N, C-alpha and C positions, 0 to 999 in steps of 0.2 A: 325487585321493592317499590311499594305504593306507598307513598307519599300521603299523607294525610292532610288537609287542606285546613289548618287553624277559625276560622271567619272571625272574627276581631266585631262586636256587638254594640250596638250604636246606644251605651246607659247612659243614660240625662236624670239622674236624681237630683236636680236640682234646683229647683223650680222659681220664678219669678214670680214676685208677692202683686205685677203692674198688670202684669197682658201673659197672654200663653204658655213663652219664651221657655226651654226648660237646658241646661246649661251638663255638662261633666263634668266640669269641678266646681268650688266653692270660687275658690279665686277668677272662673273664666264668671258665674257669678254675681261677683260685686260690681267689671266692667263693665255689667249689662246695667244693677243694678244706676253706679253712676252715668250712663244716658238719660237715662229716664229722672233720677234727681239733676240733669243739669251741671256735674260734678265736672268740671274741661279743665286739666291745671297743666297742660299741656302748650305753650303759646309761641304761635309763631313773631319773633321778631321780624315781620317784617311786614303786617298786616293786625289786627282783629282779632285773624285767629283761634279759636283753641280747640285743642283735644282734646277724648277723653284720654285714651293712651298715646303713650310715644310712634304707637307703628298707625293712627291718625294722621299726628304730621307730617310723620317720615311721607305720609303718601298726599298729604295738601301738599308740599316742598319742592316733589317730583312732580307736582303737578303741571309745572311751565306757568302757574296761571301770574302770578310777577311779574315775569317773561313777559305774557302778553298784555299784563296791565301797564307794563310799561311802552308797551306796543305806541297804544293810541294813549298817551296820556290828555288830557285838556288843559289850554295854552291858557285859560282863565284861571284854574283853582286847580287845576297839577291831579285832580281824581281822575284814576287810571282804569278804561276797562279790557274787557276781558276783547268785543268786539269793535272791527270801525264803526257797524251802522248802533250798537249803544250809545259810545264816544258821539257821534251825530245827532244820536237822540237828547242825550243829557243836554247835549250847548242848544240843542231847540228849546227844550223844555226849564232846563235852568237858566241858563245866560243868553235865552231869546234870540241866538246864532244859528244862519238857514251854516252848514255845512257848504262847502261849494260856490256861493258866491261871492 
């Protein structure tokens, strides 16, 4: 018996009026348009990050950004940094403190 392979066509009829993006569904286009309009309704409770979708916020939360920043916290102002190098530059620029001296 011969099996017929049905190919799913990539049909994207919904066009963004701001760029060349085409969406498969109207709801995908709405989310895309929110990015253009700066509508970010999902807020991180640990920082000032705002995402367009719950998925954006989940990705941010899972990125370990808060863990990394807590490991590299400024002793003068408690601002957190992802890398020790960024912390050292901050201390030099903001507080005129040379790290390691």
